[in-house]
Residue, then its C-alpha position, 0 to 999 in steps of 0.5 A: m247727219c247733223d253738224v250740231i252737237v246736241p244730246f242724243a235725245n234731241r238730235l233726231k228732233l233737231c235734224y228733222h226740223v233743220f232739214n224738213m221745214l221751210t225756211t223763211k225765204e222759201k215761205d216768203k217766196i211762196i206767199s208772194k207768189h200766191a197772195n191775193i194782196k200784199g201781206d196776205t198769208g191767210s187766204p186758202e191759196v197761200q195756205v194750200a201752197l205752203f202745205s203742198e211744199e211741206i208735203e213735198q219735202l216730207a214725202k222726200h224725207l219719208k222715201k229716205h227714212a221709211k220707218d219714221n212713223s211720226s213724220r208719216t203721221g204729220l204728213l197725213k195730217m197735212v194732206s187732210k188739212r190741205k184737202r179740207l182747204l181745197d174743198y172749201l175753196q172749190r165750194e166758195s170759188p171754183t175759179r180760184y180753185a181751178k187756177l190754184i190746182k193748175e198752178l200747183g200741178l195737183k191732180k184733181 
């Protein structure tokens, strides 16, 4: 489980954050790949790419821990946020939307 010694009440929270969050290096890599300009972290493309990676990691976690309903709730919230961003991008710029869907390999 976790190698860090912490009180039991905080152990689950700590383990969840250690294993299911993107590291700074991973985020920087995703941001640099999908950014429109250098330092762009707020564009829909970057946000969708970050959500997609986090969704992928949470899905793996839930396959191992099927009864973790709080993580499942978080996953569903992330999926709906990503869907709203994708809908916005499709409405505002269909070409950017199509490019992003192809890059991320999303089924749409």
